[in-house]
C-alpha positions as CSV (number, residue, x, y, z in Angstrom):
1,M,0.0,0.0,0.0
2,P,1.5,3.4,-1.0
3,S,2.2,5.8,1.8
4,V,-0.2,8.7,2.1
5,S,1.4,12.2,2.7
6,R,0.1,14.3,5.5
7,D,-1.2,16.9,2.9
8,D,-3.1,14.2,1.0
9,L,-4.7,13.0,4.2
10,R,-5.6,16.6,5.2
11,R,-7.2,17.2,1.7
12,L,-9.1,13.9,2.0
13,H,-10.6,14.8,5.3
14,F,-11.4,18.3,4.0
15,I,-13.2,16.9,1.0
16,N,-15.0,14.4,3.3
17,A,-16.3,17.2,5.5
18,L,-17.1,19.6,2.7
19,F,-19.1,17.1,0.7
20,A,-20.5,15.1,3.6
21,H,-24.1,15.7,2.3
22,A,-23.1,13.9,-0.9
23,T,-20.8,11.2,0.3
24,G,-22.5,10.3,3.6
25,H,-19.0,10.5,5.2
26,D,-17.8,7.7,3.0
27,L,-14.0,8.1,2.6
28,F,-14.0,6.1,-0.6
29,L,-16.3,8.6,-2.3
30,A,-14.4,11.5,-0.8
31,Q,-11.2,10.0,-2.2
32,Q,-12.8,9.9,-5.7
33,I,-13.8,13.6,-5.4
34,K,-10.3,14.5,-4.2
35,D,-8.7,12.5,-7.0
36,A,-11.0,14.3,-9.6
37,I,-10.0,17.7,-8.2
38,A,-6.3,16.7,-8.2
39,F,-6.6,15.4,-11.8
40,S,-7.9,18.8,-12.8
41,L,-4.8,20.3,-11.2
42,A,-2.3,17.7,-12.6
43,E,-0.1,20.3,-14.3
44,L,0.2,22.4,-11.2
45,E,0.8,19.2,-9.1
46,A,3.7,18.3,-11.4
47,Q,5.2,21.7,-11.0
48,T,4.9,21.4,-7.2
49,A,6.7,18.1,-7.3
50,A,9.6,19.7,-9.1
51,Q,9.5,22.9,-7.0
52,P,8.3,22.3,-3.5
53,E,8.0,26.0,-2.8
54,L,4.9,26.0,-4.9
55,A,3.0,23.9,-2.4
56,A,1.1,26.8,-1.0
57,R,0.0,27.7,-4.5
58,Y,-1.2,24.2,-5.1
59,D,-3.2,24.2,-1.8
60,A,-4.9,27.5,-2.8
61,A,-5.8,26.1,-6.2
62,F,-7.1,22.9,-4.7
63,N,-9.2,24.8,-2.2
64,A,-10.6,27.1,-4.9
65,A,-11.4,24.1,-7.1
66,A,-13.2,22.4,-4.2
67,A,-15.2,25.5,-3.4
68,E,-16.1,25.9,-7.1
69,L,-17.3,22.3,-7.3
70,L,-19.3,22.7,-4.1
71,A,-21.0,25.8,-5.5
72,K,-21.9,23.8,-8.6
73,V,-23.3,21.0,-6.5
74,F,-25.4,23.4,-4.4
75,A,-26.6,25.3,-7.5
76,H,-28.7,22.3,-8.5
77,E,-30.3,22.0,-5.0
78,T,-33.4,23.9,-4.4
79,R,-33.8,23.0,-0.7
80,R,-30.3,23.9,0.5
81,G,-28.6,27.2,0.3
82,F,-24.9,28.0,-0.3
83,F,-22.8,31.1,-0.1
84,H,-19.1,31.4,-0.6
85,W,-17.0,34.4,0.4
86,D,-13.4,34.7,-0.6
87,A,-11.7,37.1,1.9
88,S,-8.7,37.6,-0.4
89,L,-10.6,39.2,-3.3
90,T,-9.5,42.7,-2.4
91,L,-7.0,44.1,0.0
92,A,-9.7,45.5,2.2
93,A,-12.0,42.5,2.0
94,A,-10.9,41.1,5.4
95,T,-11.3,44.3,7.3
96,P,-14.2,44.3,9.9
97,L,-16.4,46.6,7.8
98,F,-16.2,44.6,4.6
99,T,-16.3,41.3,6.5
100,R,-19.6,42.3,8.1
101,A,-21.0,43.5,4.8
102,E,-20.1,40.3,3.0
103,I,-21.3,38.0,5.8
104,M,-24.6,39.9,6.0
105,A,-25.1,39.6,2.3
106,G,-24.5,35.9,2.5
107,L,-26.9,35.5,5.5
108,R,-29.6,37.4,3.6
109,Q,-29.1,35.0,0.6
110,L,-29.3,32.0,2.9
111,A,-32.3,33.2,5.0
112,P,-35.0,31.4,3.0
113,F,-33.3,28.0,3.5
114,R,-33.7,25.6,6.4
115,E,-30.4,24.0,5.6
116,S,-27.5,26.0,4.2
117,T,-23.7,26.3,4.1
118,L,-21.6,29.5,4.4
119,L,-18.1,28.9,3.2
120,V,-15.4,31.5,4.1
121,T,-12.1,31.0,2.2
122,N,-8.7,32.7,2.4
123,L,-9.4,34.6,5.6
124,R,-6.1,33.4,7.2
125,P,-3.9,34.3,4.2
126,A,-5.7,37.7,4.0
127,L,-4.9,38.6,7.6
128,L,-1.7,36.6,8.0
129,P,0.1,36.9,4.6
130,P,2.3,33.9,3.9
131,G,5.4,36.0,3.1
132,R,5.2,38.2,6.2
133,R,5.7,37.6,9.9
134,A,2.7,36.4,12.0
135,T,3.0,39.1,14.6
136,P,0.8,39.0,17.7
137,R,-1.3,41.8,16.3
138,R,-1.9,39.9,13.0
139,R,-2.8,36.7,14.9
140,G,-5.1,38.7,17.1
141,D,-6.8,40.3,14.1
142,Y,-7.3,36.8,12.7
143,E,-8.7,35.4,15.9
144,E,-11.0,38.5,16.3
145,A,-12.3,38.1,12.7
146,L,-13.1,34.4,13.3
147,A,-14.9,35.2,16.5
148,F,-16.7,38.1,14.8
149,I,-17.9,36.0,11.9
150,R,-19.1,33.2,14.3
151,A,-21.0,35.7,16.5
152,L,-22.5,37.5,13.6
153,T,-23.7,34.3,12.0
154,A,-25.1,33.0,15.3
155,A,-26.9,36.3,16.0
156,R,-28.4,36.7,12.5
157,T,-29.4,33.1,11.8
158,S,-32.9,31.8,12.6
159,R,-33.2,29.2,15.3
160,R,-35.0,26.9,13.0
161,A,-32.2,27.0,10.4
162,N,-29.4,24.6,10.2
163,L,-26.4,26.6,9.0
164,Q,-22.9,25.1,8.5
165,L,-20.2,27.7,8.8
166,L,-17.0,26.5,7.2
167,F,-13.6,28.2,7.2
168,L,-11.1,27.2,4.6
């Protein structure tokens, strides 16, 4: 049996959690989805094997492809809502004012659904850039943003709604 890298295992569990409604937490099905996403990124994966410093770029592309696939899956469902916010779209996207505006827009879109998923991607890289030092202030800003999004989501979601808040 070939050895599985830590990154592959992390991606498999990520896909299993993200697509649990479709796979029923079946790791075999999650592995097939992971392999399909990896196949679509084969060229970038080959570059990563040759240049390990591109690993962060591959992770970002894998996460973006998984989020896009999830959006396509939810687009066909009429009883389940989905909203995706990419915090790295602009330089100011992860600031508290824009974070609140984006999360509120997502919650308004998800309000009619009893079951929904709110996916937040790239919040950590937006507040803790990979090429810069993770100072205590930056780490504090990141933790504060996480707490703010959780609290805002809890306060603005109906009690009858089942909302999954996912950070990627």
